[in-house]
KELUM-744904 format. One line per 3 residues: number of its first residue (from 1); their letters; for each residue x, y, z of C-alpha. Coordinates in pm, 1 decimal, always signed. Layout:
BEGIN
NUM	A	X,Y,Z | ... $
This chain:
BEGIN
1	MKL	+3769.0,-6085.6,-1688.0 | +3831.1,-5957.7,-1297.9 | +4052.1,-5750.7,-1092.6 $
4	EFL	+4067.0,-5767.2,-714.4 | +4235.1,-5569.2,-531.5 | +4403.7,-5692.7,-230.1 $
7	GAA	+4626.4,-5429.7,-119.1 | +4766.5,-5044.6,-66.9 | +4341.8,-4962.8,-168.7 $
10	HEV	+4310.5,-4654.7,+42.5 | +4686.9,-4710.5,+178.8 | +4996.0,-4661.5,+40.1 $
13	TGS	+5156.8,-4952.0,+81.4 | +5140.2,-5364.7,+37.5 | +5071.8,-5387.4,-318.7 $
16	CTL	+4859.9,-5655.6,-472.2 | +4634.5,-5713.1,-753.1 | +4475.4,-5994.3,-855.7 $
19	LEA	+4410.0,-6062.0,-1223.9 | +4134.8,-6307.1,-1354.0 | +4190.2,-6357.3,-1748.7 $
22	AGK	+4172.1,-6615.7,-2015.0 | +4148.9,-6866.9,-1733.8 | +4442.9,-6792.5,-1563.6 $
25	KIL	+4489.7,-6572.2,-1226.6 | +4821.9,-6302.0,-1188.8 | +4928.9,-6145.8,-918.8 $
28	IDC	+5092.1,-5791.0,-1019.4 | +5303.3,-5720.1,-694.3 | +5270.5,-5878.0,-374.4 $
31	GME	+5429.6,-5621.6,-112.7 | +5416.9,-5617.0,+262.8 | +5256.1,-5320.1,+442.9 $
34	QGA	+5435.4,-5110.4,+591.2 | +5322.6,-4856.0,+876.6 | +4975.1,-4840.1,+1075.0 $
37	DIY	+4690.2,-5082.0,+876.9 | +4433.5,-4839.2,+832.5 | +4194.6,-5057.2,+601.4 $
40	ENC	+4186.0,-5446.6,+704.3 | +4313.7,-5636.9,+460.1 | +4137.6,-5924.4,+278.1 $
43	ALP	+4305.2,-6242.0,+273.7 | +4428.3,-6384.2,-100.4 | +4064.0,-6547.5,-244.5 $
46	ILP	+4257.7,-6807.6,-375.0 | +4517.7,-7090.1,-281.4 | +4896.0,-6954.7,-328.7 $
49	SDV	+4958.0,-7249.9,-557.8 | +4640.2,-7197.8,-816.0 | +4816.0,-6817.8,-902.0 $
52	DAV	+4966.9,-6924.8,-1214.7 | +5189.4,-6624.3,-1194.5 | +5316.9,-6284.8,-1082.8 $
55	LLT	+5441.2,-5979.8,-1266.4 | +5648.3,-5767.4,-1028.5 | +5666.0,-5384.1,-1066.0 $
58	HAH	+5986.4,-5316.7,-885.8 | +6194.4,-5481.3,-584.2 | +6085.8,-5227.5,-297.1 $
61	IDH	+5959.8,-5404.6,+8.0 | +5612.0,-5276.6,-4.0 | +5549.9,-5415.1,-320.3 $
64	SGK	+5762.8,-5729.0,-347.4 | +5762.1,-5845.5,+39.9 | +5530.0,-6109.1,+63.6 $
67	LPL	+5685.2,-6339.9,-252.3 | +5906.4,-6603.6,-30.2 | +5537.1,-6606.0,+185.8 $
70	LSA	+5329.8,-6689.8,-116.2 | +5669.9,-6950.5,-212.9 | +5666.0,-7095.1,+70.5 $
73	QGF	+5270.9,-7169.2,+134.8 | +5288.8,-7347.8,-248.9 | +5357.5,-7103.3,-537.9 $
76	RGN	+5552.2,-7219.2,-822.2 | +5481.6,-6980.3,-1124.6 | +5746.3,-6763.1,-1272.8 $
79	IYA	+5798.5,-6422.6,-1096.7 | +5829.4,-6181.4,-1413.5 | +6042.9,-5848.5,-1337.7 $
82	TEA	+6357.6,-5670.1,-1496.8 | +6721.1,-5821.0,-1460.2 | +6762.1,-5494.1,-1227.3 $
85	TGR	+6429.3,-5567.5,-1001.3 | +6536.9,-5926.8,-982.6 | +6932.2,-5847.2,-859.2 $
88	LCS	+6784.0,-5604.9,-628.6 | +6535.8,-5862.4,-479.9 | +6807.9,-6146.5,-445.2 $
91	IML	+6930.3,-5913.1,-163.9 | +6636.6,-5703.4,-1.7 | +6398.4,-6058.9,+6.5 $
94	RDS	+6748.0,-6197.1,+199.0 | +6736.5,-5907.1,+399.0 | +6317.3,-5914.6,+524.9 $
97	AHI	+6390.2,-6330.4,+597.7 | +6666.5,-6207.4,+809.5 | +6485.2,-5881.8,+978.2 $
100	QEQ	+6140.8,-6180.3,+1033.3 | +6404.7,-6452.4,+1171.9 | +6588.2,-6239.4,+1404.6 $
103	EAL	+6241.2,-6076.1,+1533.8 | +6106.4,-6414.9,+1592.5 | +6418.8,-6539.9,+1798.6 $
106	WRN	+6378.6,-6193.4,+1992.7 | +6036.7,-6276.4,+2037.2 | +6048.2,-6671.3,+2139.1 $
109	KKA	+6296.1,-6533.9,+2410.6 | +6026.6,-6374.5,+2614.2 | +5774.6,-6617.4,+2503.6 $
112	QRS	+5990.1,-6870.8,+2709.7 | +6042.4,-6657.6,+2996.5 | +5636.8,-6544.1,+3011.6 $
115	GEA	+5527.0,-6896.8,+2917.7 | +5352.1,-6770.1,+2621.1 | +5263.6,-6966.0,+2279.7 $
118	GYQ	+5580.9,-6987.2,+2053.5 | +5628.2,-6734.0,+1710.7 | +5696.6,-6805.7,+1400.3 $
121	PLY	+5852.4,-6618.7,+1132.4 | +5655.0,-6435.8,+822.7 | +5918.8,-6648.7,+617.1 $
124	TVE	+6254.8,-6755.6,+621.8 | +6610.3,-6704.5,+423.1 | +6536.6,-7042.4,+261.5 $
127	DAV	+6195.7,-6931.3,+139.6 | +6370.4,-6639.8,+13.1 | +6667.4,-6784.2,-152.9 $
130	QTM	+6388.8,-7053.8,-301.1 | +6190.5,-6783.6,-429.8 | +6442.5,-6592.9,-628.8 $
133	ELF	+6442.3,-6942.0,-848.3 | +6097.5,-6842.2,-973.4 | +6226.2,-6503.5,-1095.1 $
136	VQC	+6240.7,-6450.5,-1494.9 | +6447.5,-6141.4,-1600.9 | +6266.0,-5902.7,-1846.2 $
139	KYH	+6393.9,-5624.5,-2092.2 | +6167.7,-5307.1,-2140.2 | +5973.7,-5272.1,-2428.2 $
142	EVY	+5986.2,-5668.9,-2564.6 | +5645.5,-5847.6,-2520.1 | +5700.7,-6174.4,-2320.8 $
145	PIA	+5403.6,-6415.8,-2383.0 | +5303.4,-6578.6,-2017.8 | +5015.8,-6789.3,-2091.4 $
148	DGI	+4791.3,-6850.7,-2362.0 | +4626.2,-6528.6,-2502.1 | +4811.4,-6307.7,-2208.0 $
151	SVR	+5175.6,-6116.4,-2303.8 | +5316.0,-5808.9,-2107.5 | +5547.7,-5564.0,-2214.3 $
154	FLD	+5764.0,-5367.8,-1966.7 | +5857.4,-5002.7,-1944.6 | +6055.7,-4783.8,-1756.8 $
157	AGH	+5860.3,-4635.1,-1455.2 | +6210.8,-4436.0,-1336.1 | +6127.9,-4496.3,-1009.7 $
160	LLG	+6411.6,-4754.6,-895.4 | +6665.6,-4915.6,-1053.3 | +6475.8,-5138.3,-1281.1 $
163	SSS	+6172.5,-5031.9,-1188.4 | +5867.9,-5071.7,-1433.8 | +5507.2,-5007.5,-1547.1 $
166	IEI	+5343.4,-5311.2,-1705.6 | +5098.4,-5362.1,-2027.3 | +4887.4,-5656.8,-1973.2 $
169	TVK	+4718.6,-5732.5,-2323.7 | +4474.5,-5993.1,-2231.4 | +4273.3,-6181.0,-2568.5 $
172	EGE	+3965.9,-6405.6,-2448.2 | +3765.6,-6487.7,-2793.9 | +3746.4,-6222.5,-3056.8 $
175	KQE	+3802.6,-5940.1,-2739.7 | +4168.9,-5834.3,-2634.7 | +4187.8,-5573.4,-2342.7 $
178	ILL	+4515.4,-5399.8,-2253.5 | +4554.6,-5341.7,-1909.1 | +4835.6,-5068.3,-1764.2 $
181	FSG	+4994.6,-5108.9,-1401.4 | +5166.8,-4731.6,-1378.4 | +5393.9,-4954.3,-1060.6 $
184	DLG	+5555.8,-4678.3,-885.8 | +5593.7,-4371.2,-1142.3 | +5913.6,-4156.4,-1053.5 $
187	NRN	+6014.2,-3774.9,-1064.7 | +6191.0,-3619.1,-1337.8 | +6524.5,-3534.6,-1351.4 $
190	RPL	+6643.0,-3740.9,-1075.4 | +7014.0,-3862.0,-1017.2 | +7113.9,-4167.8,-1171.6 $
193	IRD	+6804.1,-4327.7,-1322.3 | +6580.9,-4199.2,-1678.0 | +6254.1,-4028.2,-1601.9 $
196	PEL	+5959.4,-4188.7,-1617.8 | +5850.8,-4320.7,-1992.9 | +5501.4,-4231.7,-2116.5 $
199	PKR	+5283.3,-4494.3,-2254.2 | +5045.3,-4475.4,-2542.0 | +4796.2,-4765.4,-2509.3 $
202	ADS	+4547.8,-4877.4,-2220.9 | +4207.5,-5012.8,-2230.0 | +4213.7,-4956.6,-1826.7 $
205	VII	+4474.7,-4822.7,-1616.9 | +4564.9,-4880.4,-1280.5 | +4803.7,-4623.5,-1096.2 $
208	EST	+4959.4,-4491.5,-771.3 | +4870.1,-4159.6,-648.3 | +5142.9,-4104.2,-324.8 $
211	YGN	+5148.8,-3760.9,-410.5 | +4796.2,-3760.4,-591.0 | +4716.8,-3416.4,-414.8 $
214	RLH	+5070.0,-3264.0,-423.7 | +5310.4,-3056.9,-665.6 | +5623.6,-3068.3,-655.7 $
217	GPR	+5675.5,-2726.4,-796.9 | +6011.1,-2613.8,-1012.7 | +6313.7,-2879.2,-929.0 $
220	KDY	+6478.9,-2763.4,-651.7 | +6872.6,-2744.7,-606.5 | +6912.8,-3046.3,-445.6 $
223	IGQ	+7264.7,-3038.5,-399.7 | +7217.4,-2639.0,-295.8 | +6978.6,-2751.2,-33.4 $
226	LAE	+7185.5,-3023.2,+97.8 | +7488.4,-2832.5,+153.6 | +7292.8,-2590.2,+350.7 $
229	ILQ	+7159.1,-2817.6,+592.6 | +7534.2,-2990.8,+588.9 | +7706.1,-2643.2,+699.7 $
232	ETF	+7482.1,-2555.0,+955.0 | +7490.3,-2858.5,+1147.9 | +7840.3,-2892.4,+1128.5 $
235	DRG	+7887.4,-2552.2,+1209.4 | +7675.8,-2633.4,+1549.8 | +7934.3,-2966.4,+1611.6 $
238	GNV	+7640.4,-3212.7,+1535.6 | +7523.8,-3475.5,+1313.6 | +7300.0,-3479.5,+1002.2 $
241	VIP	+7136.6,-3827.0,+1020.9 | +6934.7,-3907.0,+712.0 | +6688.2,-4248.3,+736.5 $
244	SFA	+6708.4,-4341.0,+367.0 | +6611.5,-4643.7,+201.1 | +6884.1,-4914.3,+131.5 $
247	VGR	+6818.4,-4934.1,-219.6 | +6782.1,-4643.4,-417.8 | +6751.7,-4334.8,-242.7 $
250	TQE	+7121.4,-4392.2,-53.6 | +7282.2,-4432.0,-389.0 | +7060.4,-4129.6,-493.3 $
253	FLY	+7251.2,-3932.1,-161.5 | +7609.0,-4067.5,-259.8 | +7571.6,-3910.6,-567.5 $
256	LLR	+7482.3,-3564.9,-389.0 | +7741.6,-3543.9,-137.4 | +8036.3,-3669.2,-358.9 $
259	EIK	+7901.1,-3351.5,-565.3 | +7947.7,-3120.8,-284.3 | +8312.8,-3259.8,-231.9 $
262	EKG	+8435.9,-3270.4,-514.5 | +8272.2,-2873.9,-618.3 | +8359.8,-2802.2,-246.3 $
265	LLT	+8088.6,-2650.8,-127.9 | +8146.3,-2679.5,+234.6 | +8354.1,-2386.1,+441.9 $
268	GHD	+8479.2,-2527.9,+723.7 | +8453.9,-2885.6,+715.4 | +8656.2,-3052.6,+405.5 $
271	GFP	+8690.8,-3450.2,+438.6 | +8388.8,-3449.8,+610.6 | +8288.5,-3857.2,+746.0 $
274	VFV	+7997.9,-4007.8,+540.7 | +7876.7,-4308.4,+726.4 | +7655.2,-4587.8,+468.6 $
277	DSP	+7556.1,-4764.9,+827.4 | +7343.2,-5066.7,+605.2 | +7480.3,-5390.1,+470.5 $
280	LAA	+7197.3,-5426.6,+256.1 | +7288.2,-5042.1,+130.9 | +7604.6,-5139.0,+74.7 $
283	EAT	+7554.7,-5465.1,-161.4 | +7272.1,-5265.4,-329.5 | +7496.3,-5003.9,-416.8 $
286	KIY	+7771.1,-5314.8,-596.2 | +7445.7,-5391.8,-799.8 | +7424.6,-5031.9,-909.9 $
289	FDD	+7776.2,-5077.0,-1068.8 | +7753.2,-5428.0,-1187.6 | +7647.1,-5406.9,-1518.3 $
292	LTD	+7346.2,-5292.8,-1565.2 | +7415.1,-4980.9,-1773.6 | +7095.4,-5027.3,-1939.8 $
295	YYD	+6874.4,-4873.0,-1637.3 | +7123.8,-4543.5,-1627.9 | +7066.3,-4171.5,-1769.0 $
298	EEM	+7259.6,-4001.8,-2026.6 | +7455.7,-3830.8,-1711.0 | +7526.6,-4128.7,-1540.3 $
301	LAL	+7662.1,-4325.1,-1854.3 | +7867.3,-4023.8,-1915.8 | +8055.2,-4080.6,-1600.6 $
304	LRQ	+8113.0,-4419.0,-1634.0 | +8272.8,-4402.7,-1944.4 | +8520.7,-4178.6,-1815.1 $
307	GIN	+8532.7,-4429.2,-1574.7 | +8437.6,-4230.1,-1282.3 | +8235.1,-4418.7,-1006.8 $
310	ILE	+8043.9,-4174.5,-824.9 | +7954.7,-4369.7,-563.7 | +8306.1,-4353.3,-437.2 $
313	FDG	+8452.5,-4061.1,-273.9 | +8709.5,-3970.8,+9.5 | +8547.9,-3998.4,+384.2 $
316	LEI	+8298.3,-4254.2,+264.5 | +8281.6,-4528.2,+514.8 | +8119.9,-4820.0,+497.9 $
319	SQT	+7952.1,-5002.7,+796.5 | +7901.7,-5366.5,+770.0 | +7955.6,-5533.7,+1095.9 $
322	TAE	+7718.5,-5447.4,+1453.0 | +8061.0,-5309.7,+1624.4 | +8126.0,-5110.0,+1337.7 $
325	SMA	+7792.5,-4915.0,+1375.5 | +7795.8,-4920.8,+1711.1 | +8142.0,-4729.5,+1659.1 $
328	INE	+8000.9,-4467.6,+1464.4 | +7837.4,-4329.9,+1771.3 | +8134.5,-4304.0,+1970.2 $
331	DKR	+8341.2,-4081.2,+1647.8 | +8262.8,-3742.5,+1781.4 | +8337.3,-3558.0,+1443.8 $
334	PKV	+8028.0,-3401.0,+1287.9 | +7942.7,-3644.0,+1061.2 | +7658.3,-3778.2,+775.9 $
337	ILS	+7480.5,-4097.6,+870.2 | +7290.2,-4261.4,+604.1 | +7109.3,-4569.1,+731.9 $
340	ASG	+6797.7,-4801.3,+716.2 | +6487.6,-4826.4,+676.8 | +6369.3,-4547.9,+568.1 $
343	MCE	+6068.0,-4449.1,+737.6 | +6258.6,-4552.3,+1070.5 | +6035.0,-4866.1,+1129.4 $
346	AGR	+6324.4,-5089.5,+1169.7 | +6684.9,-5150.9,+1116.8 | +7012.3,-4958.3,+1252.9 $
349	IRH	+6849.8,-4602.2,+1174.2 | +6678.5,-4651.0,+1528.1 | +6982.4,-4633.5,+1719.0 $
352	HLK	+7117.1,-4343.7,+1542.6 | +6796.9,-4183.2,+1612.4 | +6810.6,-4303.8,+1978.2 $
355	YNL	+7196.7,-4172.2,+1977.9 | +7074.5,-3811.3,+1780.2 | +6725.5,-3726.4,+1840.7 $
358	WRA	+6770.4,-3511.5,+2188.7 | +7083.6,-3354.7,+2080.2 | +6985.8,-3004.7,+1971.0 $
361	DST	+7317.0,-2951.6,+1751.9 | +7180.6,-3241.7,+1524.2 | +6968.6,-3241.4,+1207.7 $
364	ILF	+6722.0,-3554.1,+1138.0 | +6686.4,-3476.0,+778.0 | +6443.3,-3705.3,+604.2 $
367	VGY	+6464.2,-3754.4,+218.8 | +6183.9,-3989.5,+110.8 | +5762.3,-4016.6,+144.3 $
370	QAE	+5678.1,-4100.5,+529.6 | +5398.4,-4353.6,+573.0 | +5087.8,-4248.3,+808.6 $
373	GTM	+5162.5,-4415.0,+1149.5 | +5561.1,-4461.8,+1094.6 | +5810.3,-4365.0,+1331.5 $
376	GRI	+5956.2,-4123.5,+1042.7 | +5562.5,-3940.4,+992.0 | +5549.1,-3910.3,+1393.1 $
379	LQD	+5901.1,-3695.1,+1360.6 | +5762.4,-3494.0,+1047.5 | +5451.2,-3449.9,+1211.2 $
382	GAT	+5626.3,-3268.6,+1555.1 | +5686.9,-3531.8,+1794.7 | +5827.6,-3398.3,+2131.5 $
385	TVR	+5906.5,-3766.9,+2286.6 | +5952.0,-4069.3,+2078.0 | +5985.2,-4405.0,+2253.7 $
388	LFG	+6304.3,-4654.5,+2102.6 | +6383.7,-4970.2,+2243.5 | +6162.4,-4924.7,+2562.8 $
391	EPV	+6324.1,-4579.6,+2652.0 | +6145.0,-4198.8,+2564.4 | +6383.0,-3984.3,+2394.4 $
394	QVR	+6320.1,-3620.2,+2360.2 | +6320.2,-3495.9,+2022.6 | +6593.9,-3169.7,+2070.6 $
397	ARI	+6750.8,-3219.7,+1721.9 | +6606.8,-2967.5,+1398.5 | +6345.2,-3244.4,+1203.5 $
400	ATM	+6391.7,-3109.0,+851.6 | +6306.0,-3233.9,+477.0 | +6445.6,-3188.3,+158.1 $
403	DGI	+6252.4,-2993.2,-81.9 | +6134.4,-3198.2,-403.1 | +6372.9,-3479.6,-367.8 $
406	SGH	+6078.7,-3704.3,-334.7 | +6084.9,-4047.8,-555.7 | +5781.4,-4033.4,-634.6 $
409	ADQ	+5589.1,-3854.4,-975.6 | +5354.1,-3566.3,-801.1 | +4985.6,-3487.6,-961.0 $
412	KIM	+5097.9,-3298.6,-1216.7 | +5338.2,-3534.0,-1399.9 | +5089.5,-3851.1,-1300.9 $
415	LEW	+4843.4,-3651.6,-1493.6 | +5067.9,-3600.2,-1821.5 | +5155.4,-3961.1,-1778.9 $
418	LEN	+4751.7,-4088.1,-1842.1 | +4698.0,-3806.4,-2081.7 | +5005.7,-3946.7,-2330.0 $
421	LEK	+4773.0,-4229.2,-2378.2 | +4635.9,-4249.5,-2744.9 | +4229.5,-4272.3,-2646.8 $
424	PPK	+4087.9,-4275.2,-2340.1 | +4087.0,-4527.8,-2069.8 | +3745.2,-4743.4,-1998.4 $
427	MVY	+3835.7,-4690.5,-1631.6 | +4112.2,-4552.8,-1442.7 | +4181.7,-4727.2,-1119.2 $
430	VNH	+4356.3,-4502.6,-812.8 | +4539.6,-4703.2,-574.9 | +4867.9,-4690.7,-382.5 $
433	GQD	+4805.9,-4325.0,-181.8 | +4690.1,-4288.0,+169.2 | +4300.9,-4279.7,+240.7 $
436	TVC	+4132.1,-3950.0,+103.3 | +4404.6,-3895.4,-139.4 | +4326.6,-4188.9,-330.3 $
439	DEF	+3961.2,-4061.3,-387.9 | +4096.3,-3677.3,-479.2 | +4282.8,-3809.3,-760.9 $
442	AAV	+4059.5,-3987.0,-897.1 | +3833.4,-3708.9,-867.5 | +4107.6,-3451.3,-1069.1 $
445	ISA	+4165.4,-3707.0,-1348.7 | +3770.2,-3745.6,-1388.3 | +3774.5,-3319.9,-1410.4 $
448	KLS	+4080.1,-3244.4,-1593.4 | +4095.0,-3544.6,-1810.5 | +3729.9,-3642.1,-1853.2 $
451	YPA	+3848.3,-4033.5,-1795.0 | +3619.5,-4211.6,-1592.9 | +3791.9,-4321.2,-1284.2 $
454	CAP	+3745.0,-4508.1,-912.1 | +3959.2,-4540.9,-594.0 | +3890.2,-4941.5,-508.1 $
457	YNG	+3889.3,-5088.1,-142.3 | +4014.7,-5352.8,-7.9 | +3898.8,-5648.7,-160.6 $
460	GIY	+3715.3,-5492.0,-421.8 | +3617.6,-5663.0,-732.6 | +3594.1,-5481.0,-1077.2 $
463	DVE	+3484.5,-5602.7,-1412.2 | +3749.2,-5493.4,-1639.0 | +3552.9,-5497.9,-1975.8 $
466	SGE	+3273.9,-5257.3,-1840.3 | +3489.1,-5084.8,-1510.3 | +3171.9,-5206.0,-1334.3 $
469	CLR	+3210.6,-5276.0,-971.6 | +3139.2,-5591.2,-872.4 | +3178.7,-5587.9,-505.3 $
472	EGN	+3239.5,-5262.4,-332.1 | +3518.3,-5366.1,-50.5 | +3610.5,-5303.5,+270.6 $
475	RQR	+3514.9,-4975.8,+348.9 | +3544.5,-4976.5,+735.1 | +3831.4,-4845.6,+889.4 $
478	LVK	+4041.2,-5006.0,+1177.5 | +4025.2,-4834.7,+1505.1 | +4255.4,-4856.5,+1749.3 $
481	KSL	+4161.9,-5024.8,+2090.4 | +4285.8,-4860.1,+2438.0 | +4388.2,-5080.4,+2654.2 $
484	VKT	+4088.3,-5007.3,+2866.1 | +3885.7,-5122.9,+2571.9 | +4071.9,-5449.5,+2509.4 $
487	RRS	+3885.9,-5791.4,+2597.2 | +3962.0,-5891.8,+2932.0 | +4236.7,-6161.7,+2850.0 $
490	ASY	+4430.3,-6354.3,+3115.3 | +4664.3,-6120.3,+3047.3 | +4471.2,-5817.6,+3152.9 $
493	ERL	+4376.8,-5948.7,+3398.0 | +4708.8,-6004.3,+3528.2 | +4781.0,-5635.7,+3473.8 $
496	VRA	+4490.3,-5536.2,+3662.6 | +4571.7,-5757.7,+3969.6 | +4920.7,-5567.6,+3931.6 $
499	GER	+4788.9,-5252.0,+3951.0 | +4572.7,-5340.3,+4240.4 | +4924.2,-5467.0,+4400.9 $
502	LNA	+5064.3,-5121.0,+4322.1 | +4775.6,-4889.1,+4486.9 | +4817.3,-5148.9,+4803.9 $
505	LIE	+5211.0,-5050.5,+4773.7 | +5164.5,-4647.4,+4727.0 | +4891.8,-4632.8,+5072.3 $
508	ESK	+5143.0,-4898.6,+5251.8 | +5445.8,-4640.9,+5165.5 | +5315.1,-4297.5,+5325.7 $
511	GIS	+5560.6,-4330.0,+5615.6 | +5885.0,-4404.6,+5477.5 | +6144.0,-4129.6,+5419.4 $
514	NKE	+6108.5,-3884.6,+5134.1 | +6414.9,-4013.4,+4987.3 | +6255.5,-4357.4,+4904.0 $
517	LAK	+5942.1,-4193.5,+4781.4 | +6095.9,-4011.9,+4567.4 | +6290.3,-4339.5,+4402.6 $
520	LAD	+5978.3,-4492.8,+4374.3 | +5816.6,-4197.9,+4217.1 | +6091.6,-4140.2,+3945.0 $
523	GLE	+6038.5,-4548.6,+3859.0 | +5707.3,-4520.4,+3847.3 | +5718.7,-4204.1,+3617.0 $
526	RLM	+5961.7,-4421.4,+3394.4 | +5750.6,-4728.6,+3357.3 | +5466.6,-4493.4,+3307.9 $
529	ADW	+5675.6,-4322.9,+2972.7 | +5758.9,-4662.3,+2856.3 | +5420.0,-4730.8,+2773.7 $
532	MEY	+5269.0,-4383.0,+2686.6 | +5188.0,-4384.0,+2333.2 | +5404.6,-4142.9,+2086.8 $
């Protein structure tokens, strides 16, 4: 019985783990990496057609995003997930595929002009649609046999509608092992959904560590914080731009904004408009208010029993078309703009950043985790200039972060989750965290709970029964290569020759007018700004 870690090992995104047990090969999550790649990921060591089943903890793309690729390459097994996860994946995977196709279209237009090779999308919308046919709906707490000797049970992870921790029971002869995958554990006391459920049994635990070295502290006044930011920004005449994951975080913030409006917490800005500029968020919001009442907390259920749709209020406008999205930035009123993606890596949010980052009266409000290397993290870390659509954009807007609003459990919550186990596990494997955080949290688990713990690297293989490391995995960090150190390809040789012609042009320009010299210098400055690092 073996575990092989193939994603989110000493990294935060791209979750994927292979379990080989009872003669079967099972993937737990099959996610897409987002942000910088810190370690080279190992390829799936078996053919996709040899994967017997996939267990999916939740719908976020960093856990589900490569399922259509797996399917397109020959996987034909079942994908086990909660009903809510399946419903959300039906829109999220199609949206991801649409992005892949649009990027391929754009790249191929460039390739045609330059004579370079064409580009194939990672997968297509058709692949995503076919993948959905493989989903098997599961309820919390029920036991589902998925193969001879293997059964699974889903627990509420409290991170996203339908998110799960997954308990896997494996019987090989007389031996039985229970493996527990935490998935992404949620924070407590969040709007709409329940707190993470505490587990009782596990021989081996695989746990995330997004906030493994941090504490959220006492529960913050989310509504008070948000109202203060809105008031200050609107008083300056600016916009509050919120990069937000289309699924989960957007719905939470609509809940908070409705409360602010209902209680009249702003002065002088009654009826302020709120734009949700994400077709995906609009579809997800409909799913949230379908018939998925099994996933809501008591406060949410009480409002629904009163016939209150907490995600509808005066001033809310949903932008579907490109034209509607563009019109938002023509609207001169102070407003809230909620747009995806949450880490600013793609989507309409980048257009809103282009129109608002340079405005000293506006606020860019981050309300979720920003992975290393993403545009969101770069802005949080204090960048003064960023590049958007090939143009340098100055950062004059206020960059703010909502305190304590995270959708992830902190160190304290995760330790309490582990401590609730009836007996100490043989091993706790820490993944889904930044490079050093994985090691730090593993050390904390060992010190505070006296549980054996380790932080596997990508490609690391472990014997489940003993916890022994059979292969360490890849510890070599990827190093960014500068243009100077890049292999001298044909394209690089063209660049060198262009630079030589530019030097010759500069030498020949000594005798031209100052006006023309200034024009040439401005053009070169713009060109260099386009190719500078953030």
